[in-house]
C-alpha positions as CSV (number, residue, x, y, z in Angstrom):
1,M,107.6,68.7,196.3
2,I,104.7,66.8,194.8
3,V,103.4,66.5,198.3
4,G,102.1,70.0,198.0
5,L,99.1,68.3,196.6
6,L,98.4,66.5,199.9
7,G,97.8,69.3,202.4
8,G,99.5,70.2,205.6
9,G,102.7,72.1,206.4
10,R,103.4,75.6,207.8
11,V,104.2,78.7,205.8
12,R,107.9,79.4,205.6
13,T,109.5,82.6,204.4
14,L,112.6,82.8,202.1
15,R,114.3,86.0,201.5
16,S,117.1,87.0,199.1
17,S,118.9,90.2,198.2
18,I,121.6,91.4,195.9
19,W,122.9,94.7,194.6
20,V,124.0,95.0,191.0
21,P,125.7,98.0,189.3
22,A,123.0,98.3,186.6
23,P,120.2,100.8,186.8
24,P,116.6,99.6,187.2
25,E,116.0,100.8,183.6
26,R,118.3,98.0,182.5
27,V,117.4,95.4,185.0
28,W,113.5,95.6,185.0
29,P,113.0,94.6,181.2
30,F,114.9,91.4,181.8
31,F,112.7,90.3,184.6
32,A,109.5,91.6,182.9
33,D,110.1,89.1,180.2
34,A,108.9,85.8,181.4
35,H,110.8,83.9,178.8
36,N,114.1,85.0,180.6
37,L,113.1,82.9,183.7
38,P,114.9,79.7,182.5
39,L,118.1,81.7,182.5
40,L,117.9,82.0,186.2
41,V,116.7,78.4,187.0
42,P,119.3,75.5,187.6
43,P,119.5,72.9,184.9
44,F,118.7,70.2,187.3
45,L,115.1,71.4,187.3
46,K,114.7,70.8,183.5
47,F,112.5,73.9,183.6
48,K,110.5,74.9,180.5
49,I,107.9,77.6,179.9
50,L,104.9,76.2,178.2
51,T,103.0,79.5,177.6
52,P,103.9,80.7,174.1
53,A,105.9,83.9,173.6
54,P,105.4,86.7,173.8
55,I,103.7,86.7,177.2
56,A,102.0,90.0,178.0
57,M,103.0,90.6,181.6
58,H,100.2,92.3,183.6
59,Q,98.2,91.6,186.8
60,D,96.4,88.4,186.4
61,A,98.5,87.1,183.5
62,R,99.0,83.3,183.8
63,I,102.1,81.3,182.9
64,D,102.3,77.5,182.6
65,Y,105.7,75.6,183.2
66,R,107.0,72.2,183.2
67,L,109.8,71.0,185.5
68,S,111.4,68.1,187.2
69,V,111.9,67.8,190.9
70,R,114.2,65.0,192.0
71,G,113.3,63.2,188.7
72,L,109.6,63.7,189.2
73,P,107.9,65.6,186.3
74,L,105.6,68.4,187.4
75,R,103.4,71.2,185.9
76,W,103.2,74.5,187.5
77,R,100.9,77.5,186.8
78,T,101.5,81.0,188.2
79,R,99.4,84.1,188.2
80,I,100.9,87.5,188.2
81,A,99.2,88.8,191.4
82,R,100.8,92.3,191.4
83,W,102.4,94.2,188.6
84,D,104.0,97.6,189.5
85,P,106.7,98.4,187.0
86,P,109.5,99.1,187.5
87,Y,109.4,98.6,191.3
88,S,107.9,95.2,191.9
89,F,105.7,92.3,190.8
90,A,104.4,89.1,192.5
91,D,103.6,85.8,191.2
92,E,101.4,83.3,193.0
93,Q,101.1,79.5,192.4
94,E,97.7,78.6,191.0
95,R,98.6,74.9,190.4
96,G,101.7,73.1,191.3
97,P,103.7,71.3,193.9
98,Y,103.4,73.6,196.9
99,K,100.3,74.1,199.1
100,R,101.3,77.8,198.9
101,W,103.8,79.8,196.9
102,F,103.7,83.7,196.8
103,H,106.9,85.4,195.5
104,V,107.4,89.1,195.6
105,H,110.2,90.6,193.4
106,T,111.5,94.0,194.2
107,F,113.7,96.5,192.3
108,E,115.0,99.5,194.3
109,P,117.4,102.2,192.9
110,V,120.3,102.3,195.2
111,D,123.8,104.0,194.8
112,G,123.5,104.0,190.9
113,G,122.5,100.4,190.7
114,T,119.7,98.3,191.7
115,A,118.9,96.4,194.9
116,L,117.0,93.3,194.0
117,G,114.9,91.5,196.6
118,D,112.9,88.3,196.7
119,H,110.4,87.6,199.5
120,V,108.8,84.1,199.1
121,E,106.1,82.6,201.3
122,F,105.7,78.8,200.7
123,A,104.2,75.9,202.4
124,V,104.5,72.2,201.7
125,G,101.8,69.7,202.1
126,G,102.2,66.1,203.2
127,G,100.2,66.1,206.4
128,P,102.3,64.9,209.4
129,L,105.3,64.3,207.0
130,A,105.4,67.9,205.8
131,P,108.1,69.0,208.4
132,L,110.3,66.2,207.4
133,L,109.8,66.7,203.7
134,T,110.4,70.4,204.1
135,R,113.6,70.0,206.1
136,W,115.2,67.2,204.1
137,F,114.1,68.0,200.5
138,V,112.3,71.2,199.9
139,L,114.4,73.7,201.9
140,P,117.7,72.4,200.5
141,D,116.3,72.5,196.9
142,V,114.7,76.1,197.4
143,L,118.0,77.5,198.9
144,R,120.0,75.9,196.1
145,I,117.6,77.4,193.5
146,F,117.8,80.9,194.9
147,R,121.6,80.8,195.3
148,Y,121.9,79.8,191.7
149,R,119.7,82.6,190.7
150,L,121.8,85.2,192.4
151,E,124.9,83.8,190.6
152,R,123.2,84.2,187.2
153,I,122.0,87.7,188.1
154,T,125.6,89.0,188.9
155,E,126.9,87.2,185.7
156,R,124.2,89.1,183.6
157,F,124.3,92.6,185.5
158,G,127.6,92.7,187.2
159,G,128.4,92.9,190.8
160,E,130.4,90.8,193.2
161,P,129.9,87.0,192.8
162,G,128.9,85.6,196.1
163,S,127.7,89.1,197.3
164,G,124.1,88.1,197.3
165,K,122.4,86.7,200.4
166,V,119.6,84.0,200.7
167,W,118.1,83.2,204.0
168,L,115.1,81.8,205.8
169,A,113.4,84.5,207.7
170,E,112.0,83.6,211.1
171,P,108.2,83.8,211.5
172,A,106.9,86.7,213.4
173,K,106.1,86.0,217.0
174,A,102.4,86.3,217.9
């Protein structure tokens, strides 16, 4: 993923969705506290938030992280690009391993619970190697991370384990 610093690569879209039997009033505060993020990240990333608590969440808030990808230590900075409580927020990479990372989180009241959604647009650098790096390293890692995230969400808020869905969305045809 360090190759994001090198340029190249097309934008991919990852989506995930899950329903939990907890109302948005219970779910939103957990996600609105950036220091809960490590609870949703797999241990293999050795993820740590560097920004001191408490982090005031609002549009343009910045958060610094340290993580390890396949043994390579990295720093990452995101900016909260949109803050619309309790319905959605978006974070965007300002500095890190991707050429592009834009992640929209949604929270929709449905059937007495909450439908949580993720829409992530990302691109990997690496010039002519970007397609291979994406296919063999980045995509498997990103899918694994978001599957792990859904498992932790159902543990925390209830719901059926394995009921969430993570998929790569096909780009729109021009």
